[in-house]
C-alpha angles and dihedrals in degrees: 000000000000120000119235121235118233115195113204112220091248093053089050092052090050093046091055088053093059128092108275094243092052092045092051091048091054094048090048092049090050089050092051091049093056093086099046112008097171088061096053100032126080121211117242121231115242093004133083091229135087135227134221122199126219108171110294092347133082139198119208109211142175122218111221103199094185091059098033087235139135111213114202109215105180138350126204153117114311092239096069109011094095093053091050090049093065 
């Protein structure tokens, strides 16, 4: 069964600020992760969340097993997304 993707309002706002090509790549990566999220997502160190990479951009997500959902926390450039996630 495929997982659903839940975009938090903050993540959607950040996604809209990205260049169009980067935003499309992140959305495509999230769509591909719906069927097998543990294959596409990498566990974060010191954080219960996961990351997905799309070029120089990252999305920090949480997997909610009870709801079979992937909740996108934040989206941004790799140089500063981990500091903003704190």
